[in-house]
C-alpha positions in Angstrom: -11.1 19.7 -26.0 -12.6 20.2 -29.5 -16.2 19.3 -29.7 -15.3 16.8 -32.4 -13.8 14.5 -29.7 -16.9 13.0 -28.2 -17.0 11.6 -24.7 -15.6 8.2 -23.9 -18.7 7.6 -21.8 -20.7 7.7 -25.0 -18.3 5.3 -26.6 -19.2 2.7 -23.9 -22.9 3.3 -24.1 -23.0 2.9 -27.9 -20.2 0.5 -28.5 -20.2 -1.8 -25.5 -21.4 -5.3 -26.3 -21.9 -7.0 -23.0 -20.0 -4.1 -21.5 -22.2 -1.1 -21.6 -20.5 1.3 -19.1 -17.2 2.9 -18.6 -14.7 1.1 -16.3 -12.7 3.5 -14.3 -10.2 1.6 -12.1 -10.7 1.9 -8.4 -7.1 3.1 -8.2 -8.2 6.6 -9.1 -10.8 8.3 -7.1 -9.0 10.7 -4.8 -5.8 12.7 -4.7 -4.1 15.5 -2.9 -4.4 18.9 -4.4 -1.2 19.9 -6.2 -0.6 22.7 -3.7 -0.5 20.2 -0.9 2.7 18.5 -2.1 4.3 21.1 -4.2 6.3 22.6 -1.4 8.1 19.3 -1.0 9.3 19.5 -4.6 10.1 23.2 -4.6 12.2 23.0 -1.5 14.5 20.5 -3.1 15.1 22.1 -6.5 18.9 22.8 -6.2 20.2 23.7 -9.6 23.1 25.5 -8.1 24.4 22.3 -6.5 23.8 20.5 -9.8 25.7 23.2 -11.7 28.7 22.9 -9.2 29.0 19.2 -9.5 28.7 19.2 -13.3 31.4 21.8 -13.5 33.7 19.7 -11.4 33.1 16.5 -13.4 33.3 18.2 -16.8 36.7 19.7 -15.8 37.9 16.2 -14.7 36.7 14.3 -17.7 37.5 17.2 -20.2 34.8 16.3 -22.6 31.2 17.2 -23.4 28.5 15.4 -21.3 25.3 13.7 -22.3 22.1 14.9 -20.5 22.1 11.6 -18.5 25.6 12.2 -17.4 24.9 15.7 -16.3 22.0 14.7 -14.0 23.6 11.5 -12.7 27.1 13.0 -12.1 25.4 16.1 -10.8 24.2 14.0 -7.9 27.6 12.4 -7.0 28.4 12.2 -3.3 32.0 13.1 -4.0 32.4 14.6 -7.5 36.1 15.5 -6.9 37.2 11.9 -6.3 34.5 9.5 -7.7 36.0 7.1 -10.3 33.9 7.6 -13.4 34.0 5.1 -16.2 30.8 4.2 -18.1 29.8 0.6 -17.8 32.6 -0.2 -15.3 32.7 1.7 -12.0 30.1 2.1 -9.3 28.9 5.6 -8.6 27.9 6.8 -5.1 24.9 9.1 -5.6 22.6 11.3 -3.5 19.1 11.0 -4.9 16.6 13.8 -4.2 13.5 11.7 -3.5 12.2 8.2 -2.9 8.7 6.9 -4.0 7.2 3.6 -3.1 4.0 1.9 -4.2 2.0 0.1 -1.6 2.9 -3.5 -2.6 6.6 -2.8 -2.4 6.4 -0.2 0.3 5.4 -2.8 2.9 8.7 -4.6 2.7 10.7 -1.4 2.3 9.2 0.1 5.4 9.6 -3.1 7.4 13.3 -3.0 6.4 13.6 0.7 7.4 12.0 -0.1 10.8 14.6 -2.8 11.3 17.3 -0.3 10.7 16.4 1.5 14.0 16.6 4.9 12.4 14.2 7.6 13.7 13.2 9.3 10.5 13.9 9.3 6.7 16.7 11.5 5.5 15.2 12.5 2.1 11.7 13.4 1.0 9.8 10.1 0.5 6.3 9.1 -0.3 4.1 6.0 -0.3 1.4 5.6 -3.0 -1.6 3.2 -2.6 -2.4 1.8 -6.0 -1.2 -1.8 -6.6 -3.5 -3.4 -3.9 -6.7 -2.3 -5.6 -8.2 -5.0 -7.8 -10.3 -3.9 -10.8 -13.3 -6.1 -10.8 -16.7 -4.3 -10.9 -16.0 -0.6 -11.2 -14.2 2.3 -9.6 -16.2 3.1 -6.5 -17.0 -0.5 -5.7 -13.5 -1.7 -6.2 -12.1 1.1 -4.1 -14.5 0.4 -1.2 -13.6 -3.3 -1.3 -9.9 -2.5 -1.3 -10.1 -0.2 1.7 -11.9 -3.0 3.6 -9.8 -5.9 2.5 -6.5 -4.1 2.9 -7.4 -2.0 6.0 -4.6 -3.6 8.1 -1.9 -2.9 5.4 -3.1 0.7 4.7 -3.1 1.4 8.5 0.4 0.1 8.7 1.7 2.2 5.8 -0.1 5.3 7.0 1.2 5.0 10.6 4.7 4.1 9.5 4.7 7.1 7.1 3.6 9.4 9.9 6.2 8.0 12.4 9.1 8.1 10.0 8.3 11.2 8.0 7.0 9.7 4.8 4.1 11.3 2.8 1.2 9.0 2.3 -1.1 9.0 -0.8 -4.2 7.1 0.3 -6.0 4.5 -1.9 -7.8 6.2 -4.7 -5.1 8.7 -5.4 -3.9 7.2 -8.7 -1.1 5.3 -10.2 2.2 6.1 -8.5 4.0 7.1 -11.8 1.3 9.5 -12.7 1.3 11.1 -9.3 5.1 11.5 -9.6 4.8 13.1 -13.0 2.1 15.5 -11.8 3.8 16.4 -8.5 7.4 15.3 -8.0 9.2 14.9 -11.2 11.0 17.9 -12.7 13.9 18.6 -15.0 17.2 17.5 -13.4 15.8 15.6 -10.4 17.2 12.2 -9.4 14.4 10.1 -8.0 14.4 6.4 -7.2 11.2 4.4 -6.9 10.3 0.8 -5.8 8.7 0.0 -9.1 10.3 -0.8 -12.5 8.3 1.8 -14.3 9.6 4.7 -12.2 11.4 5.9 -15.4 8.0 7.3 -16.5 9.4 10.6 -14.9 11.9 10.9 -17.7 9.2 12.5 -19.7 9.8 15.6 -17.5 13.6 15.6 -17.9 14.1 13.6 -14.7 16.4 10.7 -14.0 13.9 8.3 -12.3 15.2 4.8 -11.6 13.4 1.7 -10.5 15.0 -0.1 -7.6 14.3 -2.7 -4.9 13.1 -1.8 -1.4 16.5 -2.3 0.1 17.9 0.4 -2.2 15.1 2.7 -1.1 16.1 2.0 2.5 19.7 3.1 1.8 18.5 6.4 0.4 15.9 7.0 3.2 18.7 6.3 5.7 20.9 8.9 4.2 23.5 6.5 2.8 25.0 7.2 -0.6 23.2 5.0 -3.2 25.3 2.8 -5.5 24.6 2.5 -9.2 26.9 1.0 -11.8 28.0 3.9 -14.0 25.5 3.6 -16.9 26.3 3.5 -20.6 24.3 5.9 -22.6 22.3 4.8 -25.7 21.2 7.8 -27.8 18.0 7.7 -29.8 18.0 10.5 -32.3 14.5 11.5 -33.4 13.9 13.4 -36.6 10.7 14.4 -38.4 7.5 14.6 -36.5 4.6 12.5 -35.3 1.3 12.7 -37.2 -1.8 10.8 -38.2 -2.1 7.4 -36.5 1.5 7.3 -35.3 1.8 8.0 -31.6 4.6 8.2 -28.9 3.9 4.6 -28.0 5.1 3.6 -31.5 8.5 5.1 -30.8 9.2 2.8 -27.8 7.5 -0.2 -29.5 10.0 0.3 -32.4 12.9 0.8 -30.0 11.9 -2.4 -28.1 12.0 -4.3 -31.3 15.5 -3.1 -32.1 17.1 -3.5 -28.6 15.0 -6.5 -27.3 14.1 -7.1 -23.7 17.8 -7.0 -22.5 19.4 -4.6 -25.1 19.2 -1.6 -22.7 20.6 -3.4 -19.7 23.2 -1.2 -17.9 22.3 1.8 -20.0 20.3 5.0 -19.9 18.3 5.6 -23.1 18.6 9.3 -24.0 16.3 10.7 -26.6 17.4 13.8 -28.5 17.1 15.5 -31.9 14.6 17.8 -33.6 11.8 15.2 -33.5 11.6 15.5 -29.7 9.6 18.7 -30.0 6.7 17.0 -31.8 6.0 14.8 -28.7 3.9 16.0 -25.8 5.3 15.8 -22.3 3.0 12.9 -21.3 3.9 11.2 -24.6 7.6 11.4 -23.6 6.6 9.9 -20.3 4.9 7.0 -22.2 8.2 6.3 -24.0 10.3 6.4 -20.9 7.8 4.3 -18.9 8.1 1.4 -21.3 11.8 1.7 -21.5 11.8 -0.7 -18.6 10.8 -3.4 -21.0 14.2 -3.2 -22.7 16.1 -3.5 -19.4 17.3 0.1 -19.5 18.4 1.7 -16.2 16.0 4.6 -17.2 15.2 6.8 -20.1 15.1 10.6 -20.4 14.2 13.5 -22.7 15.8 17.0 -22.8 14.0 19.9 -21.3 11.8 21.8 -23.8 8.7 24.0 -24.1 6.4 20.9 -23.9 7.7 20.2 -20.4 7.5 23.9 -19.4 3.8 24.0 -20.4 3.1 20.8 -18.5 4.8 22.1 -15.3 2.7 25.3 -15.5 -0.5 23.4 -16.1 0.2 21.2 -13.0 0.8 24.2 -10.8 4.5 24.3 -10.9 5.2 27.4 -12.8 8.0 28.3 -10.3 9.9 25.2 -11.2 9.4 25.9 -14.9 10.9 29.4 -14.4 13.9 27.8 -12.7 14.2 25.2 -15.4 14.3 28.0 -18.0 17.1 29.8 -16.1 19.2 26.6 -15.8 18.2 25.1 -19.2 21.8 24.7 -20.2 22.1 21.9 -17.6 19.0 20.1 -18.8 20.0 19.3 -22.4 23.0 17.4 -23.7 26.3 19.2 -24.5 27.0 19.7 -28.1 29.4 17.1 -29.3 28.7 14.6 -26.5 29.3 10.9 -27.4 26.9 8.0 -27.0 27.8 4.4 -26.6 25.3 3.5 -29.3 23.0 5.6 -31.5 19.7 4.6 -33.0 18.0 7.0 -35.5 14.3 7.1 -36.0 12.6 9.3 -38.6 9.1 10.0 -37.1 7.9 11.0 -40.6 8.4 7.4 -41.6 7.4 5.7 -38.4 4.2 3.6 -38.7 1.8 2.3 -36.0 3.2 -0.8 -34.3 1.9 -3.6 -32.1 4.1 -5.9 -30.0 3.5 -9.4 -28.8 2.3 -11.8 -27.8 3.9 -13.0 -24.6 6.8 -10.6 -24.8 6.9 -6.8 -25.2 9.8 -6.8 -27.7 8.2 -8.9 -30.5 7.6 -5.9 -32.8 5.2 -5.8 -35.8 3.8 -3.0 -37.9 0.0 -2.9 -37.5 -0.2 -3.4 -41.3 1.5 -6.8 -41.0 0.2 -8.2 -37.8 -2.8 -9.9 -39.4 -0.6 -12.0 -41.8 1.9 -12.8 -38.9 -1.0 -13.9 -36.7 -2.4 -16.2 -39.4 1.0 -17.7 -40.0 1.5 -18.4 -36.3 -2.1 -19.5 -35.6 -2.7 -16.6 -33.1 -6.4 -15.9 -32.6 -7.5 -13.0 -34.8 -10.7 -12.2 -32.9 -10.0 -9.4 -30.4 -12.0 -10.3 -27.2 -11.0 -7.2 -25.1 -9.4 -3.8 -25.6 -8.0 -2.1 -22.6 -6.8 1.6 -22.5 -4.9 3.1 -19.6 -2.3 1.8 -17.1 0.7 3.8 -16.0 1.9 3.9 -19.6 -1.0 5.5 -21.6 -3.6 7.2 -19.4 -3.0 10.9 -20.0 -5.5 13.6 -20.9 -4.2 13.5 -24.4 -4.6 9.7 -24.6 -8.2 9.9 -23.4 -9.0 12.7 -25.9 -7.5 10.8 -28.9 -9.4 7.7 -28.0 -12.7 9.7 -27.6 -12.2 11.2 -31.1 -12.4 7.7 -32.6 -15.5 7.0 -30.5 -17.4 9.8 -32.1 -16.7 8.6 -35.6 -18.0 5.1 -34.7 -21.0 6.6 -32.9 -21.9 8.7 -35.9 -22.0 5.6 -38.1 -24.2 3.7 -35.6 -21.5 1.1 -34.8 -21.3 -1.1 -31.7 -18.0 -2.3 -30.3 -17.2 -5.9 -31.2 -14.8 -6.4 -28.3 -15.3 -5.6 -24.7 -13.6 -2.4 -23.7 -12.2 -0.8 -20.6 -10.7 2.6 -19.8 -8.5 3.5 -16.8 -7.4 7.1 -16.3 -4.0 7.4 -14.7 -4.7 9.5 -11.7 -7.5 11.1 -9.8 -6.5 14.4 -11.4 -7.0 12.9 -14.9 -10.3 11.3 -13.8 -11.7 14.4 -12.3 -10.6 16.5 -15.3 -12.0 14.3 -18.0 -15.2 14.0 -16.0 -15.4 17.7 -15.7 -14.8 18.1 -19.4 -17.5 15.5 -20.3 -15.3 12.5 -21.3 -16.1 9.9 -18.7 -18.7 8.1 -16.8 -17.9 6.4 -13.5 -20.2 3.4 -14.0 -18.7 0.0 -13.4 -18.0 -2.8 -15.8 -17.5 -6.5 -15.1 -14.3 -7.5 -16.9 -14.5 -10.7 -19.0 -13.6 -14.1 -17.5 -11.8 -16.6 -19.7 -11.5 -20.3 -19.2 -8.0 -21.1 -18.3 -6.2 -22.7 -21.3 -8.7 -21.2 -23.8 -6.8 -19.3 -26.6 -7.9 -15.7 -27.1 -6.5 -12.4 -28.1 -6.6 -9.1 -26.2 -5.0 -5.7 -27.1 -3.9 -3.2 -24.5 -2.1 0.1 -24.2 -0.2 -1.3 -21.2 3.6 -2.0 -21.1 3.9 -5.7 -20.3 2.3 -8.8 -21.8 4.1 -11.7 -20.2 2.3 -15.1 -20.2 -0.8 -15.0 -17.8 0.0 -11.5 -16.6 -3.3 -9.9 -17.6 -5.8 -12.6 -16.6 -3.9 -15.6 -15.2 -4.7 -17.5 -18.4 -1.5 -18.7 -20.1 -3.3 -19.1 -23.4 -4.3 -15.4 -23.6 -2.4 -13.7 -26.5 -1.8 -10.2 -25.2 -0.6 -7.5 -27.5 0.7 -4.0 -26.6 0.0 -1.0 -28.7 -1.2 2.6 -28.6 -4.6 3.6 -27.2 -5.6 4.7 -30.7 -5.0 1.2 -32.2 -6.6 -0.4 -29.2 -9.8 1.5 -29.9 -9.7 0.8 -33.6 -9.2 -2.9 -33.1 -11.9 -3.1 -30.4 -14.4 -1.4 -32.8 -13.4 -3.8 -35.7 -13.1 -6.8 -33.4 -10.1 -8.3 -35.2 -6.3 -8.2 -35.0 -5.9 -7.8 -38.8 -7.6 -4.4 -38.9 -5.3 -1.6 -40.2 -7.1 1.7 -39.7 -4.8 3.4 -42.2 -6.0 1.2 -45.1 -9.0 -0.8 -44.0 -12.7 0.1 -44.1 -15.5 -0.4 -41.6 -19.2 -0.8 -42.4 -21.7 1.5 -40.8 -25.1 0.4 -39.5 -26.6 1.6 -42.8 -24.2 -0.5 -44.8 -21.9 2.4 -45.9 -18.2 1.6 -46.0 -16.0 4.2 -44.4 -12.5 4.7 -43.0 -11.7 6.1 -39.5 -10.0 9.5 -39.6 -6.8 9.8 -37.7 -7.4 10.5 -34.0 -7.3 14.0 -32.5 -7.0 15.2 -28.9 -5.8 18.2 -26.9 -2.4 17.7 -25.3 -3.6 19.4 -22.1 -7.0 20.7 -20.9 -7.9 24.3 -22.0 -8.7 25.0 -18.3 -6.4 24.0 -15.5 -6.5 20.4 -14.3 -9.1 19.6 -11.7 -7.2 18.0 -8.8 -10.2 16.1 -7.6 -10.5 14.9 -4.0 -7.7 15.5 -1.5 -6.4 12.3 0.2 -2.7 13.2 0.7 -1.5 12.7 4.3 1.4 14.8 5.2 3.7 13.4 7.9 3.9 15.5 11.2 7.1 17.3 11.9 7.9 14.9 14.7 6.5 11.4 14.7 8.7 10.0 17.4 5.9 9.5 19.9 3.7 7.6 17.3 3.6 3.8 17.2 3.5 1.3 14.3 1.8 -1.8 15.4 2.2 -5.2 13.7 0.0 -7.9 15.1 2.2 -11.1 15.6 -0.8 -13.2 14.5 -1.3 -11.2 11.3 -1.1 -13.2 8.0 -0.3 -10.1 6.0 2.4 -8.3 8.0 5.5 -9.8 9.7 8.4 -8.1 11.3 11.7 -9.1 9.8 14.4 -11.3 11.3 18.0 -10.8 10.1 19.5 -13.3 7.7 22.5 -15.4 8.8 26.0 -14.1 8.2 28.4 -15.8 5.8 30.1 -18.6 7.6 33.6 -17.7 6.3 34.1 -20.6 4.0 33.2 -21.9 0.6 29.6 -23.0 -0.1 29.7 -26.8 -0.2 27.3 -29.2 -1.9 24.4 -26.9 -2.6 21.5 -28.9 -4.1 20.1 -27.7 -7.4 16.5 -26.8 -6.4 15.4 -26.2 -10.0 17.0 -25.7 -13.4 14.8 -23.1 -15.0 14.1 -23.4 -18.7 13.7 -20.2 -20.8 12.2 -16.9 -19.8 12.0 -16.4 -16.0 10.7 -12.9 -15.1 10.0 -11.7 -11.6 6.4 -12.7 -12.3 7.6 -16.3 -12.6 9.7 -16.0 -9.4 7.2 -14.2 -7.2 3.8 -14.0 -8.8 1.5 -11.0 -8.1 -2.3 -11.4 -8.4 -3.7 -13.1 -5.3 -0.2 -13.0 -3.7 -0.2 -9.2 -3.5 -1.9 -9.4 -0.1 1.1 -11.1 1.4 3.7 -8.6 0.3 4.3 -7.6 3.9 4.6 -11.1 5.2 7.8 -12.8 4.0 7.0 -16.3 5.1 3.5 -16.4 3.6 4.5 -14.9 0.3 7.4 -17.3 0.0 4.8 -20.0 -0.8 4.7 -18.5 -4.4 8.5 -18.8 -5.0 9.2 -19.9 -8.5 5.8 -21.5 -9.0 5.6 -20.0 -12.5 9.1 -21.2 -13.6 9.4 -24.0 -16.1 11.5 -27.0 -14.8 13.8 -28.2 -17.6 13.7 -31.7 -16.2 10.0 -32.3 -17.0 8.7 -29.1 -18.7 6.5 -28.8 -15.7 5.5 -25.7 -13.7 5.8 -25.9 -9.9 6.7 -29.5 -10.2 10.3 -30.6 -9.2 11.8 -33.7 -7.8 12.7 -33.7 -4.1 16.2 -35.2 -4.1 15.9 -36.2 -0.5 12.6 -38.2 -0.9 12.5 -38.9 -4.6 9.0 -37.5 -4.8 7.6 -34.7 -6.9 6.5 -31.5 -5.1 6.0 -27.8 -5.5 9.1 -25.6 -5.7 8.5 -23.8 -2.3 7.5 -27.0 -0.6 10.7 -28.8 -1.7 12.7 -25.7 -0.7 11.2 -25.7 2.8 11.9 -29.4 3.1 15.6 -28.9 2.2 15.8 -26.0 4.6 14.3 -28.0 7.5 16.9 -30.7 6.8 19.9 -28.3 6.7 20.4 -28.5 2.9 21.1 -25.2 1.2 20.3 -24.9 -2.4 21.0 -23.0 -5.7 18.8 -22.1 -8.7 20.2 -22.4 -12.2 18.6 -20.2 -14.9 18.7 -18.9 -18.5 19.2 -15.4 -20.0 17.9 -12.2 -18.6 16.8 -13.9 -15.4 14.6 -11.6 -13.2 13.3 -9.5 -16.1 10.3 -7.3 -15.4 9.0 -5.9 -12.2 11.4 -4.6 -9.5 9.7 -6.7 -6.8 12.4 -7.5 -4.3 10.3 -10.4 -3.0 11.8 -12.4 -5.9 15.2 -12.0 -4.0 13.9 -12.2 -0.4 12.0 -15.5 -0.9 14.9 -17.6 -2.1 17.0 -16.2 0.8 14.3 -16.9 3.3 13.8 -20.5 2.1 17.4 -21.5 2.2 18.9 -20.5 -1.1 22.4 -19.1 -1.3 23.1 -18.6 -5.0 21.5 -18.0 -8.3 23.6 -19.1 -11.3 22.4 -18.0 -14.8 23.5 -16.9 -18.2 22.6 -13.3 -17.5 20.6 -11.1 -15.1 18.2 -8.2 -15.4 19.8 -5.2 -13.6 17.3 -4.6 -10.7 17.0 -8.3 -9.8 20.7 -8.8 -9.7 21.1 -5.9 -7.3 18.1 -7.1 -5.2 19.8 -10.5 -4.8 23.1 -8.9 -3.7 21.2 -6.7 -1.1 19.7 -9.9 0.5 23.1 -11.6 0.9 22.6 -14.0 -2.1 25.3 -14.7 -4.7 24.0 -13.8 -8.2 26.6 -15.4 -10.6 26.8 -15.9 -14.3 28.4 -18.6 -16.4 31.7 -17.5 -17.9 30.7 -19.7 -20.8 26.9 -19.7 -21.4 27.2 -23.3 -22.7 28.1 -24.4 -19.2 24.4 -24.1 -18.4 24.0 -27.4 -20.2 26.5 -29.1 -18.0 24.4 -28.8 -14.9 21.7 -31.4 -14.3 18.6 -31.0 -12.2 19.9 -33.5 -9.6 23.5 -32.0 -9.4 25.1 -30.6 -6.3 27.3 -27.5 -6.6 30.1 -26.2 -4.5 31.1 -22.6 -4.9 34.8 -22.1 -4.4 37.0 -19.0 -3.9 34.9 -17.1 -1.4 37.8 -16.6 1.1 39.5 -14.6 -1.6 36.2 -13.0 -2.9 37.3 -9.8 -4.6 35.9 -7.5 -7.4 36.7 -8.8 -10.9 38.0 -12.2 -9.8 35.8 -15.1 -10.9 34.6 -17.8 -8.6 34.6 -21.6 -9.4 31.7 -24.0 -9.3 32.5 -27.7 -8.8 29.5 -29.6 -10.1 29.0 -33.1 -8.7 26.6 -35.4 -10.6 24.8 -38.4 -9.3 26.9 -40.7 -11.5 30.0 -39.6 -9.7 31.3 -37.4 -12.5 32.2 -33.7 -11.9 32.6 -30.5 -13.9 34.5 -27.4 -12.9 33.0 -24.2 -14.2 34.1 -20.5 -14.0 31.5 -18.1 -12.6 31.6 -14.4 -13.1 30.2 -11.8 -10.8 29.7 -8.0 -10.7 30.3 -7.5 -6.9 32.3 -4.4 -5.8 33.9 -4.1 -2.4 30.8 -2.7 -0.7 28.6 -5.4 -2.1 31.0 -8.1 -1.0 30.6 -6.7 2.5 26.8 -7.2 2.1 27.4 -10.8 1.3 29.7 -11.3 4.2 27.3 -9.6 6.7 24.4 -11.6 5.4 22.6 -8.7 3.8 22.9 -5.0 3.1 20.6 -4.3 6.0 22.8 -6.3 8.4 25.8 -4.3 7.1 23.9 -1.0 7.7 23.2 -2.0 11.3 26.8 -3.0 11.9 
């Protein structure tokens, strides 16, 4: 790092107002050395197989292939006979790896245990990151997490050892950064139980976020199903420079495509502008592709990826990637379903929000927009890091701005926190003089109090950051976060606006600088990777029957063979309903391994169209108001099955399958909406639910909160044939509505068996 880029630690000491020290999240204080896990990756680089499958498919289709198609079709279970039609057919694939974060791994491993299989069939890993709460500082938070979550960590570690799953202990780092540093490589197909798994696309990988039941299929050695993705091409020309960063590429694309514009598609970046973006910058772009609903995103192999592989101890894979580079770029003349062109020379810094990651604004215009909409201008907090922007380069560019402020004697007007992405990044920037590990107490806002924060994160849904629905959260690059934290206001544009030094001198910040990779090799930090033994059959995984955090699963009931009659509408949801609304995180994370306990958060964040209330619905059996899960439990206890009615892009956001498990557990049988987010729709199918969509979106208005719905046509349930909803209203009137579905024959078997896991056992 150039001496110009002063340490982030000094930024805190000089700029912190009420926040005088660096905050390093407890998620990053230990990690396995690269050499510990590299053999797992190297052993499964099989470009010859990839080449063979691609040759078969190219001959069958008789056309050039996109990069996405090469990697996806290169992993087909049966390339000779697989029906391939983008956007229509379901592909049966053989992924190379599975990765699970601790919050989702609990349910995935509980389901795998229920399968009765002795060992996973593909390389798999568990990563402990989500259960660590940032509160006071890295070491303190990590120690607390190890104590509070001891039962869960012991379960995951012992289950990993017994079933052949690698275990990254708490303190290793964010799952997506560990994957990028160790397991992603050009041409690999990896699935992960987190929606931001596409982060690995920055290394030319097809990395797809899924639910735990999908992970169980792959770990069981069963071909994994994916609807053949469309391919959206994003052609990049020009080059990044100045204040414009890789984050601005995806912020702009999100503004174009919206939160559902990428649904059912892979976003494939290409063009001469790609070479101006670092490998970790490409990962940032792919990571946030989850916010447009994309199946995943990917970049073509280039010299930036090669250098990153070499720097992270994988020079052998880089050499193989060079040898097979023709497989790792799109064919000339390939056709995309949609093309977006971005000239990076003309791209300006952007900031998106509040409350949704696709509300896109140039930084130069956000002040005027905020004033017009009465958004608070004062920036209370700036946060750098997360799985989206926490690379060595990000830290260096942020630090370069710190030096300029320090030199002018400025103090930060907003509170400020920094979170490196992994133990390797933490150890390296500490070695190179960028970071202090002192703690920082984050700010506490009064619930309902309007305020503005800016982050380099990926999501900014209502109440996601601090449980305060009045917090206006904006997503932007680390560079803009630092600039706005220094200025303390949302209407500060560092490209045109001046700051005032301690001596009264007006000055402008120079554009940020930062080395892409450390001049020396990365420091891997502490070693906390647990490799599973060759044979774990004699080991035991104990789950205490009295535990309030872990609960062995009972199978769901099979379909009864008839239509679903007189399902009560539990709640008619108004507007945006993400998986955060359906199954909240925060304090509920501790129950991710206990289905009954976590079901007490089902839909408690959804807005009831009947009264605009949250977690307040009418119990149609008693006439009283109650919480959503309470009413659902009452219906179940009285033998009354129910249905949820929802709006567009239902289930947007995190991949958490608890949002599908909980309705099934509490007596739900169907979810009827205008449209679904991809992962959530699949998760519902896996659990034996019926995710259905209105053939006419206006039919949403015909259903009343007190209606009962019968779903007809299930005896002849076949792919492509709509079902019928007969809606009975309290006044005696009825409506008959056509409901569409995307079930294929295998998925219909899941429904009939009661769940995909039941079908697997059968």
